C-alpha positions as CSV (number, residue, x, y, z in Angstrom):
1,M,0.0,-0.1,-0.1
2,Q,1.5,3.3,-1.2
3,S,1.7,6.3,1.1
4,P,-0.9,9.0,0.6
5,Y,2.1,11.5,1.1
6,I,3.5,10.0,-2.0
7,N,1.1,11.5,-4.2
8,Y,2.0,15.0,-2.7
9,I,5.4,15.1,-1.9
10,G,6.4,12.7,-4.4
11,K,6.3,15.4,-7.3
12,M,6.9,18.5,-5.3
13,E,9.9,20.5,-6.1
14,V,11.8,22.3,-3.1
15,F,14.3,25.0,-2.7
16,N,15.7,25.3,0.8
17,S,17.4,28.6,1.9
18,V,18.5,30.1,5.1
19,P,18.3,33.6,6.5
20,P,21.2,36.3,6.2
21,D,23.6,36.2,9.7
22,E,21.2,39.0,10.9
23,L,18.2,37.1,11.2
24,K,19.8,33.1,12.1
25,P,19.2,33.7,15.6
26,Y,15.2,33.8,14.7
27,I,14.5,32.0,11.6
28,E,16.0,28.4,10.7
29,S,14.9,28.3,6.9
30,Y,12.8,29.2,4.3
31,V,11.2,26.3,2.4
32,F,9.6,27.3,-1.2
33,F,7.6,24.8,-2.6
34,E,5.9,23.8,-5.9
35,N,4.0,20.7,-6.6
36,T,2.2,20.9,-9.6
37,H,0.4,17.7,-9.5
38,I,-1.9,18.0,-7.1
39,T,-5.1,15.5,-7.8
40,N,-5.8,13.9,-4.4
41,D,-8.5,15.4,-2.0
42,K,-7.9,13.6,0.9
43,Y,-7.3,14.5,4.4
44,L,-4.0,13.6,5.6
45,K,-2.8,13.9,8.9
46,V,-0.1,16.1,10.1
47,V,2.9,14.8,12.3
48,S,4.5,17.8,14.2
49,N,8.1,18.5,13.5
50,G,8.3,20.4,16.9
51,K,8.5,23.9,15.1
52,V,6.4,27.1,14.8
53,E,6.1,27.9,11.1
54,M,4.4,30.2,9.0
55,F,3.1,29.4,5.6
56,I,2.2,31.5,2.6
57,Y,0.4,29.5,-0.2
58,Y,-0.2,31.4,-3.3
59,N,-1.1,31.0,-7.1
60,N,-4.9,30.1,-5.8
61,S,-3.4,27.6,-3.4
62,N,-4.8,27.1,0.0
63,I,-5.3,24.5,3.0
64,I,-8.1,23.0,4.7
65,I,-7.4,22.3,7.7
66,T,-9.6,20.5,10.6
67,N,-8.7,19.4,14.2
68,G,-11.4,18.3,15.6
69,K,-15.0,19.0,14.4
70,K,-13.4,22.5,13.2
71,E,-12.6,23.4,9.7
72,I,-11.1,26.3,8.3
73,T,-9.5,27.2,5.1
74,L,-6.4,29.3,4.9
75,T,-3.8,30.7,2.5
76,H,-1.5,32.5,5.0
77,F,-0.8,31.4,8.9
78,I,1.0,30.2,11.4
79,V,0.9,26.9,12.8
80,G,2.2,26.1,16.1
81,I,3.4,22.4,17.7
82,F,0.7,20.3,17.7
83,E,0.9,17.1,20.5
84,L,0.2,13.9,19.1
85,K,-3.1,13.6,21.0
86,N,-4.3,16.5,19.3
87,A,-4.2,16.0,15.4
88,L,-4.2,18.2,12.6
89,H,-5.3,17.4,9.2
90,I,-4.8,18.9,6.0
91,K,-6.3,19.4,2.7
92,P,-4.5,21.1,-0.2
93,V,-7.2,22.9,-2.5
94,T,-6.1,24.4,-5.8
95,K,-8.1,25.9,-8.7
96,S,-5.7,24.3,-10.8
97,A,-3.4,21.1,-10.2
98,C,-0.6,23.4,-8.5
99,L,0.3,24.1,-5.0
100,S,2.9,26.4,-4.1
101,G,4.1,28.4,-1.5
102,V,6.5,29.4,1.2
103,I,7.3,28.1,4.4
104,V,9.3,29.9,7.3
105,T,10.5,28.0,10.4
106,F,11.2,30.0,13.5
107,N,13.2,28.8,16.2
108,F,12.5,29.4,19.8
109,R,13.6,33.1,19.8
110,G,12.4,33.9,16.8
111,V,9.1,32.8,17.9
112,C,9.1,35.5,21.1
113,Q,10.6,38.3,19.0
114,F,8.6,38.1,15.7
115,L,5.5,36.9,16.7
116,G,5.3,38.4,20.4
117,L,4.4,35.5,22.2
118,P,6.1,32.4,24.1
119,V,6.4,29.2,22.3
120,K,3.6,27.6,24.9
121,S,0.8,30.0,23.2
122,F,1.4,28.3,19.7
123,T,0.9,24.8,21.0
124,N,-2.0,23.4,19.2
125,K,-3.3,26.4,17.3
126,V,-3.5,27.6,14.0
127,V,-3.1,31.7,13.6
128,R,-4.2,33.6,10.9
129,L,-1.0,35.8,9.6
130,E,-3.3,39.2,10.4
131,T,-3.8,38.7,14.0
132,V,0.4,38.5,14.4
133,F,1.2,41.0,11.7
134,G,-1.9,43.0,11.0
135,K,-1.8,45.0,8.2
136,K,1.6,44.5,7.1
137,S,1.0,41.0,6.4
138,K,-1.0,41.9,3.7
139,T,1.8,43.6,1.8
140,L,4.0,40.7,2.7
141,I,1.8,38.5,0.8
142,D,1.0,40.3,-2.0
143,K,4.9,41.0,-2.2
144,I,5.8,37.3,-2.3
145,S,2.7,36.3,-4.8
146,N,4.2,38.6,-7.0
147,A,7.4,37.9,-7.0
148,P,8.9,36.5,-10.3
149,C,11.1,33.9,-8.8
150,N,12.2,32.7,-5.2
151,Q,15.2,34.9,-5.2
152,H,12.8,37.3,-5.1
153,S,10.7,36.2,-2.5
154,E,13.3,35.5,-0.1
155,E,14.3,39.1,-0.5
156,V,11.1,40.4,0.6
157,L,11.1,38.0,3.4
158,N,14.5,39.1,4.7
159,K,13.1,42.9,4.4
160,F,9.9,42.0,6.2
161,F,11.7,40.5,8.9
162,L,14.9,42.9,9.3
163,N,12.6,45.8,9.3
164,E,10.7,43.9,12.0
165,L,13.6,43.7,14.3
166,K,14.2,47.8,14.4
167,H,10.8,48.0,15.2
168,V,10.7,45.6,18.2
């Protein structure tokens, strides 16, 4: 029996990047991804990696997230550490067969610095980007969504987070 993850991850192109030295104490990595073969509409159970991550999906991609009976559809959000007893399920949704976006992985110091809350506040939670960054999140999302390449998106993220460091 083939794993359902193979249908998503097996054909996914991934570009990993590390932030500049000024951001390394706060952000572990940026992961840009694109899968042009999304055909499955099943929910997948997410296994926690013990990290707090920010997700931004673009090109008409989004995720339906369920935790118990509640179901929400999001294109940009922060997901916290989920305990095994608190299962989080996701289902990618696209207008085409393409799922693309970027994941920003924060370390513990970065969660406190950029998100303004202790890591414990993000345990078993999915938080909308606007809740944390307010109106600035819309500008960030627009710039990343309209970036011509991953390198430009990475520059946008670096500028955004460096600017956030200056205002804290």
